[in-house]
C-alpha positions as CSV (number, residue, x, y, z in Angstrom):
1,X,0.0,0.0,0.0
2,X,2.8,2.5,1.0
3,X,5.3,1.2,-1.6
4,X,6.5,3.8,-4.0
5,X,5.9,3.3,-7.6
6,X,9.0,4.1,-9.7
7,X,8.7,5.0,-13.5
8,X,10.0,2.2,-15.9
9,X,13.7,2.3,-16.6
10,X,14.0,3.6,-20.1
11,X,17.6,3.4,-21.6
12,X,19.0,4.9,-24.8
13,X,19.2,2.5,-27.8
14,X,21.5,3.5,-30.6
15,X,20.1,3.9,-34.1
16,X,20.4,0.6,-36.1
17,X,21.7,2.2,-39.3
18,X,25.1,4.0,-39.1
19,X,25.2,7.5,-40.6
20,X,26.8,7.7,-44.0
21,X,30.3,9.0,-44.1
22,X,31.0,12.1,-46.3
23,X,34.1,11.9,-48.5
24,X,37.2,13.9,-47.4
25,X,37.6,17.2,-49.2
26,X,40.5,17.5,-51.5
27,X,43.2,20.0,-51.1
28,X,41.7,22.1,-54.1
29,X,38.4,22.4,-52.2
30,X,39.8,23.5,-49.0
31,X,40.3,27.2,-48.8
32,X,42.3,28.7,-46.0
33,X,40.5,31.3,-43.9
34,X,42.3,34.3,-42.7
35,X,41.3,36.4,-39.7
36,X,40.0,39.8,-40.4
37,X,42.8,42.4,-40.1
38,X,42.6,44.6,-36.9
39,X,42.0,48.5,-37.3
40,X,45.1,50.4,-37.0
41,X,45.4,53.8,-35.3
42,X,47.0,56.2,-37.5
43,X,49.4,59.0,-36.3
44,X,48.8,58.0,-32.6
45,X,45.5,59.7,-32.5
46,X,42.8,58.3,-30.3
47,X,39.7,56.9,-31.8
48,X,37.4,59.3,-30.1
49,X,38.3,63.0,-30.8
50,X,36.9,65.5,-28.4
51,X,36.3,69.0,-29.8
52,X,35.8,72.0,-27.6
53,X,32.1,71.9,-28.6
54,X,31.7,68.3,-27.5
55,X,33.6,68.9,-24.2
56,X,31.3,71.8,-23.4
57,X,28.3,69.5,-24.1
58,X,29.6,66.8,-21.9
59,X,30.2,69.4,-19.1
60,X,26.7,70.8,-19.5
61,X,25.2,67.4,-19.7
62,X,27.0,66.2,-16.5
63,X,26.1,69.3,-14.6
64,X,22.4,68.9,-15.6
65,X,22.4,65.3,-14.4
66,X,23.9,66.3,-11.0
67,X,21.4,69.1,-10.6
68,X,18.4,66.9,-11.4
69,X,19.6,64.2,-9.1
70,X,20.2,66.9,-6.3
71,X,16.7,68.3,-6.9
72,X,15.1,64.9,-6.6
73,X,17.0,64.0,-3.4
74,X,16.2,67.4,-1.7
75,X,12.4,67.1,-2.7
76,X,12.5,63.6,-1.0
77,X,14.1,64.9,2.0
78,X,11.5,67.8,2.1
79,X,8.7,65.2,1.9
80,X,10.0,63.3,4.9
81,X,10.5,66.5,6.9
82,X,6.9,67.6,6.2
83,X,5.6,64.2,7.2
84,X,7.5,64.1,10.4
85,X,6.3,67.7,11.3
86,X,2.6,66.7,10.7
87,X,3.0,63.6,12.7
88,X,4.5,65.7,15.6
89,X,1.6,68.1,15.3
90,X,-0.9,65.2,15.5
91,X,0.9,63.7,18.5
92,X,0.6,67.0,20.4
93,X,-3.0,67.5,19.7
94,X,-3.8,63.9,20.5
95,X,-1.9,64.4,23.9
96,X,-3.7,67.5,24.6
97,X,-7.1,65.8,23.9
98,X,-6.2,62.9,26.2
99,X,-5.0,65.2,29.0
100,X,-8.3,67.1,28.8
101,X,-10.4,64.0,28.9
102,X,-8.6,62.7,32.0
103,X,-9.0,66.0,33.9
104,X,-12.8,65.9,33.1
105,X,-12.9,69.2,31.3
């Protein structure tokens, strides 16, 4: 009743027919393959050339990214501060209400 039932043991059987062998290519049919030549830097110049305009664009773009990230972080900090202040006001009001109800006013 509680004996496990194992699936049947299937084993791989090789195909009965052997694959056909292809004839070996002759020396005339074999063509040597050469690797593609690597690009060569000429005159020792770097591949990317920075002009004054592109440097100015990079500086302005980097500054814009820093400003945007700063604005987002400051706004998140401001949201946390406003939330903390509102929770503090609610706590003071709740404390005053509880103190008044205990004194019977």
